[in-house]
Legacy VTK file of the C-alpha trace (Angstrom):
# vtk DataFile Version 3.0
C-alpha trace
ASCII
DATASET POLYDATA
POINTS 267 float
-8.736 -25.827 19.829
-10.555 -22.498 19.062
-10.687 -20.208 22.020
-13.602 -18.429 23.470
-12.285 -15.025 22.160
-12.267 -16.099 18.687
-16.003 -17.294 18.887
-17.147 -13.897 20.395
-20.223 -12.433 19.028
-19.931 -9.097 21.013
-21.529 -6.260 19.348
-23.377 -8.335 16.753
-27.146 -8.812 16.262
-28.699 -12.313 15.878
-32.080 -13.324 14.826
-33.576 -16.811 15.734
-36.764 -18.150 14.202
-38.548 -20.650 16.337
-37.100 -18.970 19.138
-39.675 -20.169 21.690
-38.834 -23.784 21.029
-36.129 -25.803 22.550
-33.418 -25.627 19.789
-33.969 -22.070 19.010
-33.785 -21.034 22.573
-30.632 -23.138 23.089
-28.853 -21.150 20.229
-30.275 -17.813 21.289
-28.786 -18.368 24.678
-25.526 -19.724 23.238
-25.150 -16.523 21.138
-26.169 -14.184 24.059
-23.572 -15.603 26.364
-20.966 -14.714 23.423
-22.332 -11.057 23.627
-24.945 -10.826 20.665
-28.147 -8.984 21.004
-31.016 -11.459 20.179
-34.259 -10.989 18.238
-36.536 -14.017 18.726
-39.284 -14.777 16.290
-41.796 -17.383 16.722
-45.640 -17.938 16.150
-46.347 -18.430 19.977
-46.245 -15.030 21.834
-46.226 -16.872 25.249
-43.300 -19.080 24.103
-41.426 -16.033 23.096
-42.127 -14.230 26.404
-40.870 -16.995 28.346
-37.537 -17.311 26.230
-37.067 -13.583 26.555
-37.468 -13.538 30.236
-34.625 -16.112 30.503
-32.331 -14.302 28.207
-32.970 -10.704 29.650
-30.192 -11.112 32.270
-27.717 -11.971 29.377
-28.378 -9.345 26.776
-30.694 -7.052 24.770
-33.765 -9.170 23.538
-36.452 -8.215 21.028
-39.401 -10.701 20.432
-41.454 -10.584 17.293
-44.466 -12.996 17.138
-44.554 -13.835 13.268
-45.796 -16.620 10.822
-42.604 -17.648 8.882
-44.884 -18.760 5.961
-46.357 -15.325 5.328
-43.918 -13.072 3.485
-45.478 -9.934 4.979
-44.566 -11.392 8.478
-41.144 -12.233 7.493
-40.672 -8.574 5.905
-41.902 -7.280 9.297
-39.586 -9.360 11.443
-36.669 -8.224 9.363
-37.772 -4.502 9.359
-38.396 -4.753 13.184
-34.871 -6.006 13.888
-33.309 -3.296 11.688
-35.552 -0.476 13.464
-34.277 -1.714 16.879
-30.871 -2.668 16.159
-29.588 -1.187 12.702
-28.360 -4.590 11.203
-28.383 -8.385 11.141
-24.974 -10.254 11.586
-26.249 -13.645 12.477
-29.416 -15.667 11.444
-30.397 -18.983 12.793
-33.239 -19.858 10.459
-34.538 -22.653 12.521
-38.424 -22.514 12.539
-39.757 -25.953 11.743
-42.593 -28.345 12.506
-42.558 -32.432 12.540
-45.922 -33.069 11.165
-47.742 -36.257 11.476
-46.232 -39.732 11.329
-47.832 -41.886 8.512
-46.388 -43.778 5.609
-46.280 -42.102 2.273
-49.057 -43.923 0.712
-51.239 -42.895 3.564
-50.002 -39.468 4.201
-52.479 -36.556 4.047
-51.891 -34.046 1.209
-52.789 -31.183 3.269
-50.583 -32.120 6.045
-47.591 -32.449 3.542
-48.321 -28.877 2.258
-48.469 -27.574 5.829
-45.065 -29.157 6.754
-43.422 -27.897 3.483
-44.771 -24.567 3.957
-43.201 -24.071 7.449
-40.145 -26.067 6.818
-39.167 -24.945 3.260
-41.019 -21.866 2.323
-40.308 -20.496 5.838
-36.708 -21.011 5.303
-36.708 -19.753 1.838
-38.465 -16.437 2.768
-36.065 -16.057 5.731
-33.122 -16.400 3.444
-34.593 -14.072 0.821
-35.183 -11.107 3.148
-32.247 -11.545 5.621
-29.894 -12.033 2.928
-30.960 -8.658 1.394
-29.789 -7.052 4.617
-26.480 -9.046 4.663
-25.983 -8.258 1.042
-26.027 -4.518 1.651
-23.867 -4.926 4.612
-21.379 -6.945 2.699
-21.407 -9.383 5.752
-23.335 -11.953 7.551
-23.697 -15.603 8.719
-26.704 -17.854 8.549
-27.567 -21.345 9.787
-30.387 -23.228 8.427
-31.947 -25.966 10.664
-31.881 -29.400 8.726
-32.045 -32.593 10.409
-30.561 -36.249 10.104
-33.877 -36.420 7.968
-31.916 -34.249 5.564
-29.794 -37.358 4.688
-32.061 -40.338 5.422
-35.557 -41.629 4.894
-37.827 -42.545 7.903
-40.806 -44.670 6.382
-43.121 -42.548 8.330
-42.575 -38.722 7.849
-42.419 -37.960 4.042
-43.360 -34.341 4.617
-40.580 -33.862 7.229
-37.976 -35.822 5.170
-38.691 -33.965 2.031
-38.723 -30.654 3.583
-35.404 -31.278 5.382
-33.729 -32.633 2.263
-34.877 -29.287 0.698
-33.150 -27.181 3.476
-29.961 -28.599 2.190
-30.616 -27.386 -1.370
-31.476 -24.013 -0.146
-28.363 -23.714 1.974
-26.005 -24.658 -0.868
-27.694 -22.212 -3.278
-27.602 -19.597 -0.540
-24.015 -20.175 0.231
-23.048 -19.888 -3.385
-25.238 -16.951 -3.929
-23.990 -15.144 -0.693
-20.373 -15.609 -0.953
-19.337 -12.809 -3.031
-21.094 -10.429 -0.687
-19.249 -11.931 2.517
-22.243 -13.952 3.553
-21.723 -17.538 4.989
-24.471 -20.040 4.879
-24.324 -23.481 6.542
-26.839 -26.026 7.998
-27.044 -28.087 10.962
-28.381 -31.698 11.173
-29.457 -32.534 14.622
-30.039 -36.210 15.341
-32.157 -37.629 18.232
-32.442 -34.683 20.581
-34.279 -34.837 23.979
-36.897 -32.293 22.705
-40.812 -32.079 22.755
-40.693 -32.789 18.989
-38.911 -36.153 19.287
-41.394 -37.234 22.064
-44.157 -36.160 19.828
-42.979 -38.145 17.050
-42.259 -41.244 19.218
-45.708 -41.194 20.720
-47.350 -40.921 17.149
-45.248 -43.900 16.043
-45.433 -46.156 19.086
-49.026 -45.308 20.311
-47.541 -43.537 23.496
-44.393 -45.501 24.414
-43.163 -42.742 26.658
-39.847 -42.791 28.320
-39.154 -46.332 27.583
-39.301 -45.835 23.720
-37.200 -42.552 24.314
-34.436 -44.598 26.189
-34.539 -47.164 23.536
-33.934 -44.710 20.783
-31.074 -43.257 22.629
-29.643 -46.642 22.687
-29.320 -46.659 18.901
-26.937 -43.640 18.957
-23.275 -44.616 19.054
-22.884 -42.207 22.064
-25.786 -44.241 23.804
-27.810 -41.306 24.600
-30.134 -38.607 23.164
-28.531 -35.119 22.607
-29.376 -32.066 24.481
-30.409 -28.855 22.889
-27.434 -26.999 24.316
-25.238 -29.104 22.235
-26.886 -27.975 19.022
-26.944 -24.430 20.356
-23.069 -24.389 20.675
-22.558 -25.674 17.243
-24.767 -23.006 15.894
-23.165 -20.260 17.895
-19.673 -21.406 16.515
-20.950 -21.528 12.696
-22.205 -18.030 13.297
-18.952 -16.716 14.807
-15.792 -15.530 13.275
-14.194 -18.809 14.285
-16.034 -20.462 11.287
-15.035 -17.669 8.785
-13.875 -20.061 5.939
-16.897 -22.459 6.486
-19.879 -22.133 4.078
-22.107 -24.509 2.036
-21.923 -27.483 4.597
-24.207 -29.468 6.647
-22.913 -30.301 10.082
-24.453 -33.217 11.864
-24.966 -32.988 15.743
-25.940 -36.538 16.112
-23.761 -38.422 18.468
-22.339 -40.447 15.294
-25.843 -41.709 14.178
-25.236 -40.784 10.536
-21.709 -42.375 10.634
-23.150 -45.828 11.795
-23.814 -48.754 9.706
-27.052 -50.248 10.941
-26.999 -53.959 12.147
-29.853 -56.464 12.543
-29.633 -55.949 16.460
-30.172 -52.164 15.912
LINES 1 268
267 0 1 2 3 4 5 6 7 8 9 10 11 12 13 14 15 16 17 18 19 20 21 22 23 24 25 26 27 28 29 30 31 32 33 34 35 36 37 38 39 40 41 42 43 44 45 46 47 48 49 50 51 52 53 54 55 56 57 58 59 60 61 62 63 64 65 66 67 68 69 70 71 72 73 74 75 76 77 78 79 80 81 82 83 84 85 86 87 88 89 90 91 92 93 94 95 96 97 98 99 100 101 102 103 104 105 106 107 108 109 110 111 112 113 114 115 116 117 118 119 120 121 122 123 124 125 126 127 128 129 130 131 132 133 134 135 136 137 138 139 140 141 142 143 144 145 146 147 148 149 150 151 152 153 154 155 156 157 158 159 160 161 162 163 164 165 166 167 168 169 170 171 172 173 174 175 176 177 178 179 180 181 182 183 184 185 186 187 188 189 190 191 192 193 194 195 196 197 198 199 200 201 202 203 204 205 206 207 208 209 210 211 212 213 214 215 216 217 218 219 220 221 222 223 224 225 226 227 228 229 230 231 232 233 234 235 236 237 238 239 240 241 242 243 244 245 246 247 248 249 250 251 252 253 254 255 256 257 258 259 260 261 262 263 264 265 266
């Protein structure tokens, strides 16, 4: 088993987009506990302020309100981190939205474009500008946030599913591009996590099924429960640490065995 010393991030600088959300904050906290200085990026300044207040007793924190779909904002968050810390060692390229639920033949085109802008363009722009910094450093590690929707269809979220499939393509492209510069790029594929995003999707699909619908969804998972954001954060921190020094270009499910399961009629 890899020990905590090998997973240390002491002296490193980590950037997390979507840092005001549950999964982004969980990864930021996991990295802060390992000694990283943290830069949080999010469209919501109040969410950033709440997250920073919780991390302030662990490490140095910089907050940067930004729209990840706007290249000028991405350039600004990267330059802000360099001005404050001088480098970027770890990057959780995490910002994303779920979009509305509807079958493909009824899905609104503007909504499709909105989801793709955040989940694909935002990931692309983050890779583009952070990798330039890491290229010049000749080092760095990146984790992009995919989903189990990177591997499967859902029948009700074409924008989200298409965008998360695209994240895997960008991950593999970036891994091959970055390898010669000492840059590692991987993805995570969270499953059914107990988050605001999942509850919003369930409410859209069930008309407000609430806790009963959430519990039923957890029952589909081989582990018999939903995942916790902290369980995702720990995997992200591992992939961004030197303990994963020979791991690049892969997508790691964090899903309680969901993708491994063959569905049965009772499910």
